[in-house]
C-alpha positions in Angstrom: 0.0 0.0 0.0 2.9 2.4 0.8 4.3 2.0 -2.7 0.9 2.8 -4.2 0.6 6.0 -2.1 4.0 7.2 -3.3 2.9 6.9 -6.9 -0.4 8.9 -6.4 -0.6 12.6 -7.2 -1.6 15.2 -4.7 -5.1 15.4 -6.2 -5.5 11.7 -5.9 -4.3 11.7 -2.3 -6.7 14.6 -1.4 -9.6 12.7 -2.9 -8.5 9.5 -0.9 -8.4 11.6 2.3 -11.9 13.0 1.7 -13.2 9.5 0.9 -11.6 8.2 4.1 -13.1 11.0 6.2 -16.6 10.4 4.7 -16.3 6.7 5.4 -15.3 7.4 9.0 -18.2 9.7 9.5 -20.6 7.1 8.1 -19.2 4.5 10.4 -19.5 6.8 13.4 -23.1 7.4 12.6 -23.8 3.7 12.3 -22.0 3.0 15.6 -24.0 5.7 17.3 -27.2 4.2 16.1 -26.2 0.7 17.3 -25.2 2.1 20.7 -28.5 4.0 21.0 -30.5 0.8 20.2 -28.4 -1.1 22.8 -29.0 1.6 25.4 -32.7 1.6 24.7 -32.9 -2.2 25.0 -31.0 -2.1 28.3 -33.3 0.6 29.7 -36.4 -1.4 28.5 -35.0 -4.5 30.2 -35.1 -2.6 33.5 -38.6 -1.2 32.9 -37.6 2.3 31.8 -37.5 4.2 28.6 -34.2 5.9 27.7 -35.9 9.3 27.9 -36.9 8.6 31.5 -33.3 7.9 32.4 -31.7 10.8 30.6 -34.0 13.7 31.4 -33.9 15.4 34.8 -37.0 15.9 36.9 -38.2 19.4 37.2 -36.4 21.2 40.0 -33.7 18.5 40.1 -30.3 20.1 40.0 -27.5 18.6 37.9 -24.6 16.9 39.6 -21.9 19.4 40.6 -18.9 19.4 38.4 -15.5 19.1 39.9 -13.7 22.4 39.9 -10.3 22.8 38.5 -7.7 24.6 40.6 -6.9 28.0 39.2 -3.3 28.3 38.2 -0.7 31.0 38.6 1.0 32.7 35.7 3.8 30.2 35.9 1.5 27.2 35.6 1.4 26.1 39.2 -2.0 25.5 40.8 -3.2 28.0 43.4 -3.5 26.5 46.9 -6.6 27.2 49.0 -5.9 29.3 52.1 -5.8 27.4 55.4 -5.3 30.2 57.9 -6.9 33.7 58.3 -5.6 36.7 60.2 -8.2 37.4 63.0 -7.4 41.2 62.9 -7.8 41.5 59.1 -9.9 38.7 57.6 -8.7 39.6 54.1 -5.3 38.3 54.9 -4.9 34.6 54.5 -2.1 32.1 54.2 -2.0 28.7 52.5 0.4 27.2 55.0 3.1 26.9 52.4 6.3 28.9 52.3 7.4 31.5 54.9 4.7 32.3 57.5 3.4 35.9 57.2 4.1 38.4 60.0 0.7 38.1 61.6 1.1 34.3 61.9 4.6 34.6 63.3 3.4 37.2 65.8 0.5 34.9 66.9 2.8 31.9 67.4 5.4 34.1 69.3 2.6 35.3 71.6 2.0 31.6 72.6 -0.8 30.8 70.1 -1.0 27.8 67.8 -1.4 27.6 64.1 -4.7 25.7 64.5 -6.2 28.7 66.4 -6.2 30.6 63.0 -7.4 27.7 60.8 -10.2 28.5 58.5 
C-alpha cells in the first residue's frame, strides 16, 4: 500500500483523504445508532425508557462538576488558604512557604497555628 501511495498525485491523495473522512463519519453514525439501540434495549430490560433515564425531573439540580484549581502565571496550581488573620480577615495564608508576620506574631505570643485555621 505504501508503494501505491507514493505513486499517487496530490489530487488523488486529497480525494482519498476525503473518501476516508466520509467513510469514518458514516461508520461513526452507524456505531452511534447501534449504541443507541443497545442503550434503549438495556433501559427497557429494567422497565424504563431511555428518555426517563436521561432527562432530569423538574427542579432537580444537575450533579456538581469538579472544579479545577486555578493556576498562577507560571502554571502552578493555586492553593486554597488554610489560615486567616483574625485582625484582618482579608489576609490569608495557605500554610506553604514562609509564614506571614501576623502568623509569626501569633505563634510568638504563645498561640497555635490551629487557632487561626479557616
